[in-house]
C-alpha positions as CSV (number, residue, x, y, z in Angstrom):
1,M,-45.6,10.0,-21.4
2,L,-44.2,10.6,-25.1
3,K,-48.4,11.4,-25.8
4,L,-48.4,13.8,-22.8
5,L,-45.1,15.4,-23.8
6,D,-46.6,15.9,-27.6
7,K,-49.8,17.4,-26.0
8,I,-47.5,19.8,-24.1
9,F,-45.5,21.2,-27.0
10,N,-48.0,20.8,-30.0
11,F,-50.8,23.0,-28.6
12,L,-48.8,26.7,-29.2
13,Y,-48.7,26.1,-32.8
14,P,-52.2,25.3,-33.6
15,L,-53.0,28.7,-31.4
16,F,-50.7,31.1,-32.8
17,R,-51.7,29.7,-36.3
18,D,-55.8,30.9,-34.8
19,W,-54.3,34.0,-33.9
20,G,-53.4,35.1,-37.6
21,M,-49.5,34.8,-37.3
22,S,-48.0,33.5,-40.3
23,R,-46.9,29.3,-40.9
24,N,-43.2,30.5,-40.0
25,F,-43.8,33.0,-37.4
26,A,-46.0,30.8,-35.6
27,S,-43.5,28.0,-36.0
28,Y,-40.5,30.1,-34.9
29,I,-42.5,31.2,-31.8
30,S,-43.7,28.1,-30.3
31,L,-40.0,26.8,-30.8
32,I,-39.0,29.6,-28.7
33,F,-42.1,28.9,-25.9
34,N,-41.5,25.3,-26.2
35,I,-37.7,25.2,-25.3
36,A,-38.8,27.6,-22.3
37,I,-41.4,25.1,-21.1
38,M,-38.9,22.4,-21.7
39,L,-36.3,24.0,-19.8
40,A,-38.4,25.2,-17.0
41,L,-40.2,21.6,-16.7
42,A,-36.7,20.2,-16.9
43,Y,-35.5,22.5,-14.1
44,A,-38.5,21.7,-11.6
45,I,-38.1,18.1,-12.1
46,Y,-34.5,18.8,-11.2
47,Y,-35.7,20.2,-8.1
48,I,-37.9,17.6,-7.0
49,A,-35.4,14.7,-7.9
50,K,-32.6,17.0,-5.9
51,F,-35.1,16.9,-2.8
52,V,-36.6,13.4,-3.1
53,L,-32.9,11.8,-3.6
54,V,-30.6,14.3,-1.9
55,T,-32.6,15.7,1.1
56,L,-35.0,12.4,2.0
57,T,-31.8,9.7,1.3
58,A,-29.9,12.1,3.7
59,I,-32.3,11.4,6.2
60,F,-32.9,8.3,5.7
61,A,-29.2,7.2,6.1
62,Q,-29.0,8.7,9.3
63,R,-31.5,6.2,10.5
64,T,-30.3,3.2,9.0
65,K,-27.9,0.8,10.4
66,T,-25.7,0.4,7.3
67,K,-22.8,2.4,6.2
68,F,-23.0,1.9,2.9
69,D,-25.8,4.7,2.3
70,D,-23.8,7.1,4.0
71,Y,-20.7,6.4,2.0
72,L,-23.0,6.9,-1.0
73,I,-24.1,10.6,0.1
74,H,-20.6,11.2,0.8
75,N,-19.5,10.3,-3.0
76,K,-22.5,12.6,-4.2
77,T,-24.1,9.7,-5.8
78,T,-27.6,11.2,-5.3
79,K,-26.8,14.5,-6.2
80,Y,-25.7,13.2,-9.7
81,T,-28.3,11.1,-10.4
82,A,-30.7,14.2,-9.7
83,Y,-28.4,15.8,-12.7
84,L,-29.4,12.3,-14.8
85,I,-33.4,12.3,-14.3
86,P,-34.0,15.8,-16.4
87,F,-31.7,14.7,-19.2
88,F,-34.0,12.0,-19.4
89,F,-36.7,14.2,-19.9
90,I,-34.9,16.5,-22.3
91,Y,-34.1,13.5,-24.6
92,K,-37.5,12.8,-24.8
93,A,-38.6,16.1,-25.2
94,V,-36.1,17.3,-28.1
95,P,-37.5,14.9,-30.8
96,I,-40.9,16.3,-30.0
97,I,-39.9,20.1,-30.0
98,L,-37.4,19.8,-32.8
99,D,-39.8,17.6,-34.9
100,K,-39.7,20.2,-38.2
101,Y,-35.9,21.1,-37.4
102,E,-34.4,17.6,-38.3
103,Y,-30.8,18.7,-38.5
104,W,-31.1,20.6,-35.0
105,E,-33.0,17.5,-33.5
106,L,-30.0,15.4,-34.7
107,L,-27.6,17.7,-33.1
108,F,-28.9,18.3,-29.9
109,G,-29.8,14.7,-29.3
110,K,-26.9,14.0,-29.8
111,I,-25.3,16.5,-27.5
112,V,-27.9,15.2,-24.4
113,G,-27.2,11.5,-25.3
114,I,-23.4,12.1,-25.1
115,Y,-24.3,13.7,-21.4
116,I,-26.1,11.3,-20.0
117,V,-23.7,8.6,-21.3
118,L,-20.9,10.8,-19.5
119,I,-23.2,11.6,-16.2
120,S,-24.3,7.4,-16.1
121,L,-20.4,6.5,-16.0
122,W,-19.9,9.4,-13.0
123,I,-22.9,8.1,-11.4
124,I,-22.0,4.3,-11.9
125,R,-18.1,5.8,-10.9
126,T,-19.3,7.4,-7.2
127,I,-21.4,3.9,-6.8
128,F,-17.9,1.7,-7.1
129,N,-16.1,4.5,-4.7
130,A,-18.6,4.2,-2.0
131,L,-18.1,0.5,-2.3
132,R,-14.5,0.8,-2.3
133,D,-14.8,3.4,1.2
134,Y,-17.6,0.8,2.4
135,L,-15.0,-2.3,2.1
136,K,-12.3,-0.4,3.3
137,Q,-13.8,0.0,6.7
138,K,-14.4,-3.8,6.7
139,P,-11.5,-5.7,8.6
140,E,-11.4,-8.4,6.2
141,Y,-10.8,-6.3,3.3
142,S,-9.1,-3.3,4.9
143,D,-6.0,-4.5,3.4
144,K,-6.6,-5.4,0.0
145,P,-5.8,-3.3,-3.0
146,I,-9.5,-2.7,-3.4
147,D,-8.8,0.7,-5.4
148,S,-6.8,-1.6,-8.5
149,F,-9.9,-3.4,-8.7
150,V,-12.0,-0.7,-8.7
151,Q,-9.9,1.1,-11.5
152,V,-9.8,-1.5,-13.5
153,I,-13.4,-2.1,-14.0
154,M,-14.0,1.5,-14.3
155,I,-11.7,1.7,-17.6
156,V,-13.4,-1.2,-18.7
157,L,-17.0,1.0,-18.4
158,W,-14.9,4.0,-19.8
159,I,-14.0,2.0,-23.2
160,F,-17.4,1.0,-23.7
161,G,-18.7,4.7,-22.6
162,V,-16.5,6.0,-25.1
163,A,-17.3,3.8,-28.2
164,M,-21.0,4.2,-27.0
165,I,-20.0,8.4,-27.7
166,I,-18.1,7.9,-30.9
167,S,-21.1,5.7,-32.0
168,T,-23.5,8.2,-31.3
169,L,-21.6,10.8,-32.6
170,F,-20.5,9.6,-35.7
171,G,-23.1,7.2,-36.4
172,I,-21.0,3.9,-36.9
173,K,-22.6,0.4,-35.7
174,K,-21.4,-0.9,-32.7
175,G,-19.9,-3.7,-34.0
176,E,-18.0,-2.0,-36.5
177,L,-16.7,-0.2,-33.9
178,L,-15.4,-2.7,-32.0
179,T,-13.8,-3.9,-35.2
180,I,-12.1,-1.0,-35.4
181,L,-11.1,-1.1,-31.6
182,G,-9.4,-4.5,-32.2
183,T,-7.6,-3.5,-35.5
184,L,-6.4,-0.5,-33.1
185,S,-5.4,-3.0,-30.0
186,A,-1.3,-2.4,-30.5
187,I,-1.9,1.2,-30.1
188,I,-4.4,0.9,-27.4
189,I,-1.7,-1.6,-25.1
190,L,1.0,0.6,-26.1
191,I,-1.1,3.4,-24.4
192,F,-1.9,1.4,-21.6
193,R,0.9,-0.4,-21.0
194,D,1.2,0.7,-17.2
195,T,-2.3,0.5,-16.4
196,I,-2.0,-3.3,-17.7
197,L,1.0,-4.1,-16.1
198,G,-0.2,-2.4,-13.0
199,F,-3.7,-4.5,-13.0
200,V,-1.5,-7.6,-13.9
201,S,0.5,-7.4,-10.4
202,S,-2.2,-6.0,-8.5
203,V,-3.8,-9.5,-9.0
204,Q,-0.9,-11.0,-8.4
205,V,0.0,-8.9,-5.0
206,A,-3.8,-9.8,-4.2
207,I,-3.6,-13.5,-5.1
208,N,-0.1,-13.9,-3.4
209,D,-0.8,-12.0,-0.6
210,M,2.7,-10.2,-1.3
211,V,1.5,-6.4,0.0
212,R,-1.4,-5.2,2.2
213,I,-2.1,-1.9,3.2
214,G,-0.4,-1.2,6.7
215,D,2.7,-3.2,5.8
216,W,6.1,-2.1,6.5
217,I,8.1,-2.4,3.1
218,T,11.3,-1.6,2.2
219,M,12.6,-1.1,-1.4
220,D,15.7,0.3,-1.5
221,K,15.4,0.7,-5.7
222,F,12.8,3.6,-4.9
223,G,14.1,4.8,-1.5
224,A,10.9,3.5,-0.2
225,D,11.2,2.4,3.6
226,G,7.7,3.0,5.5
227,D,4.2,1.4,5.6
228,V,2.1,1.0,2.4
229,I,-1.0,3.6,2.6
230,E,-2.4,2.8,-0.5
231,I,-2.2,0.4,-3.6
232,N,-4.1,1.5,-7.1
233,L,-3.7,0.1,-10.3
234,T,-0.5,1.8,-11.1
235,T,1.1,3.1,-8.1
236,V,1.9,2.0,-4.6
237,K,2.1,4.8,-2.0
238,V,4.4,4.2,0.9
239,R,4.6,6.6,4.1
240,N,8.3,6.5,4.9
241,F,9.1,7.0,8.6
242,D,10.3,10.6,7.9
243,N,6.6,11.3,7.4
244,T,7.5,11.5,3.0
245,I,5.7,9.5,0.8
246,T,7.4,7.4,-2.2
247,T,5.2,6.2,-4.8
248,I,6.5,3.2,-6.2
249,P,4.9,1.4,-9.5
250,T,2.8,-1.4,-8.9
251,Y,4.3,-4.0,-11.4
252,A,7.9,-3.0,-9.6
253,L,6.0,-4.9,-6.5
254,S,6.4,-8.5,-8.9
255,S,9.6,-7.8,-11.1
256,D,11.7,-6.3,-8.8
257,S,12.7,-7.6,-5.1
258,F,11.1,-5.8,-1.7
259,Q,11.4,-6.5,1.7
260,N,8.2,-6.9,3.4
261,W,8.7,-6.7,7.8
262,R,5.0,-8.3,8.1
263,G,6.3,-11.6,9.0
264,M,8.3,-10.1,11.8
265,Q,5.6,-8.1,13.1
266,N,3.3,-11.1,13.1
267,S,6.1,-13.4,14.9
268,E,6.8,-13.5,18.6
269,G,10.2,-11.3,18.0
270,R,12.0,-8.6,16.1
271,R,15.4,-10.2,15.2
272,I,18.9,-8.4,16.1
273,K,21.8,-9.9,14.0
274,R,24.7,-7.4,14.9
275,H,28.4,-8.2,15.4
276,I,31.4,-6.9,16.8
277,L,35.4,-7.3,15.5
278,I,37.9,-8.6,18.1
279,K,41.4,-8.0,17.2
280,S,42.8,-11.0,16.5
281,S,46.3,-10.6,18.2
282,S,44.5,-10.5,21.2
283,I,43.0,-13.6,21.6
284,R,45.4,-16.1,23.9
285,F,45.0,-19.0,26.2
286,L,43.9,-18.5,29.7
287,N,46.2,-19.7,32.2
288,N,45.3,-20.3,36.0
289,D,46.1,-17.5,37.6
290,D,43.5,-15.7,34.9
291,L,40.8,-18.4,35.6
292,N,40.7,-18.1,39.0
293,H,40.6,-13.9,38.5
294,M,37.6,-14.5,36.3
295,K,36.1,-16.9,38.5
296,G,34.4,-13.2,39.9
297,I,32.3,-12.6,37.2
298,Q,29.1,-14.4,38.3
299,L,27.6,-15.3,35.1
300,I,30.2,-18.0,34.3
301,T,31.8,-18.8,37.8
302,S,30.0,-22.2,37.6
303,Y,31.2,-22.8,34.1
304,I,34.7,-22.0,34.9
305,E,34.6,-24.2,37.4
306,T,33.3,-27.2,35.6
307,R,35.4,-26.6,32.7
308,Q,38.5,-26.1,34.5
309,A,38.0,-29.5,36.2
310,E,36.8,-31.3,32.9
311,I,40.3,-29.5,31.0
312,E,42.2,-30.7,33.8
313,K,41.2,-34.4,34.1
314,Y,41.7,-34.9,30.5
315,N,45.1,-33.4,30.4
316,D,46.3,-35.4,33.6
317,L,45.0,-38.7,32.0
318,R,47.1,-38.1,28.8
319,G,50.2,-37.0,30.9
320,I,49.7,-33.8,29.1
321,D,53.1,-31.5,29.4
322,K,51.4,-28.0,30.4
323,S,54.8,-25.8,30.8
324,L,53.8,-24.9,27.6
325,A,50.3,-23.7,27.2
326,L,49.4,-24.9,23.7
327,N,49.7,-28.2,25.0
328,G,46.4,-30.1,25.9
329,R,43.3,-28.8,26.2
330,N,43.0,-25.0,27.4
331,M,40.4,-22.3,27.7
332,T,40.5,-19.3,25.8
333,N,39.6,-15.8,26.5
334,L,37.5,-15.3,23.3
335,G,35.8,-18.6,24.3
336,L,34.9,-17.7,27.5
337,F,33.9,-14.4,26.6
338,R,31.4,-16.0,24.0
339,K,30.2,-18.2,27.0
340,Y,29.6,-15.0,29.0
341,I,27.8,-13.1,26.2
342,M,25.7,-16.2,26.1
343,Q,24.8,-16.2,29.5
344,Y,24.2,-12.6,29.7
345,L,21.7,-13.2,26.7
346,L,20.0,-15.5,28.2
347,D,19.4,-13.4,31.3
348,H,18.2,-10.5,29.5
349,P,14.3,-9.3,30.4
350,G,14.3,-8.1,26.8
351,L,14.9,-11.1,24.9
352,N,12.6,-14.0,23.7
353,K,13.5,-17.1,25.2
354,N,11.4,-19.3,23.0
355,M,13.3,-17.9,19.7
356,H,16.8,-18.4,18.7
357,I,19.4,-16.9,21.1
358,M,22.8,-17.3,19.5
359,C,26.6,-15.5,19.9
360,R,28.8,-17.2,17.1
361,Q,32.0,-16.7,15.7
362,L,32.1,-15.8,12.0
363,Q,34.6,-16.2,9.2
364,S,37.7,-14.1,10.4
365,T,38.7,-10.8,8.2
366,A,41.2,-8.4,7.4
367,H,39.7,-6.2,10.0
368,G,39.5,-9.1,13.2
369,V,37.6,-11.6,14.0
370,P,33.9,-11.0,13.6
371,L,31.2,-12.0,17.2
372,E,27.7,-11.7,16.0
373,I,25.0,-11.8,18.1
374,Y,21.7,-13.2,17.2
375,V,18.7,-13.2,18.8
376,F,15.2,-11.6,19.4
377,S,13.6,-9.1,21.1
378,S,10.4,-9.5,22.5
379,D,9.6,-5.7,22.5
380,K,8.7,-5.6,18.2
381,R,8.3,-1.4,18.5
382,W,11.2,0.3,16.8
383,A,12.0,2.8,19.6
384,N,11.7,-0.1,22.2
385,Y,13.6,-2.7,19.6
386,E,16.7,0.3,19.1
387,Y,17.0,0.5,22.9
388,I,17.2,-3.1,23.8
389,M,19.8,-3.8,21.1
390,S,21.8,-0.7,22.4
391,D,22.2,-1.9,25.8
392,I,23.0,-5.3,24.8
393,F,25.8,-3.7,22.6
394,D,26.6,-1.3,25.4
395,H,27.3,-4.1,27.4
396,I,28.9,-6.3,25.1
397,M,31.8,-3.7,24.1
398,A,32.2,-2.0,27.9
399,S,32.9,-6.2,29.0
400,V,35.6,-6.8,26.5
401,I,38.5,-5.5,28.8
402,Y,37.8,-7.9,31.4
403,F,38.2,-10.6,28.9
404,D,42.0,-9.1,28.2
405,L,40.4,-8.6,24.5
406,E,40.1,-5.8,22.3
407,I,37.8,-4.4,19.6
408,F,39.4,-3.7,16.5
409,E,39.1,0.1,15.1
410,L,40.9,1.6,12.3
411,P,43.5,4.3,13.5
412,S,41.9,8.0,13.5
413,Q,43.6,10.7,11.7
414,I,44.9,12.4,14.8
415,G,46.8,9.3,16.0
416,V,48.4,9.4,12.6
417,L,49.3,12.7,12.7
418,D,50.9,12.2,16.2
419,R,53.3,9.5,15.0
């Protein structure tokens, strides 16, 4: 190829000399013509490369089963490769054309070399982007932080690219350049602090499977409550449920606490954990008249009858004086209300019966006795989950009055003014 280029660009000067031109004039005229010829050939090479790489590759990609070549075309890999080929030609032609102009040969050689390095890095970037897009379509890779790994690879390649450019511009040997970069490593670490932390966090996130794309996470510190849509080297993007986007530093996932709802989504139910406050002054023992009245509540009729018989037998055997309700064993309206809630929850069609179903009494507070419901809804979809939870507590709050209980609530301002 070099012999061919030598013949193409060295035939004009002798020709102009034969026509009687002076040495300097013939040299400049041949230089101008050679540059024009080089540019014309470079454009022709680019046009041919563009036709072969872009047009024919697009036709070929449509006929193949794999999608990877489609992503190469989408990321314009072939287009940038078509830019690179004519510059290889120019890189080889410049030393021949500017053979007698050492300064300009060195200058333009460096410029073309730098451009080749930059366009090569850009082509590699498009290839990795195509690979990233291709892997994201695979179910086994769709939830992996591929962007982070691509960015790390590109940072390393850009460092080597910049090193090559500096070496080319200033004529520094690559070994000496690496020594200088090692000396400046502290500054480099300071500049790329977030990037390094992000890379380490990305590796930890991937290895420990802490977060995947598509996970619902909650991170109060950054106001994030939604689905993860992107994980890259420095940031994690979360689409909140109000369709706003929250950006979280990647390293925050390993340094700060957050809540990942994936376990709930993969389980058989979504937890409902909420309580109501019963006014402690409304809790009392139940007498026989109360129990006979409450037997009309079908869910606990058999329980009241069985329990009442057990308690009466216990008290009779021990000769308990029931003229005072405090003596012996008794049922309370709160205990009976708990049993009713349990039966109601066991019969509720929206709850998963294979998971915990519990109605429990918590530590008393200044605001009353907390009665907590701990169950799991069968339907994990947000709207349906909220409906099931509201339906349960609507019924519970409406049922309180039938057990002669009261729900605690702070006095309203209107009530205070009326007094």
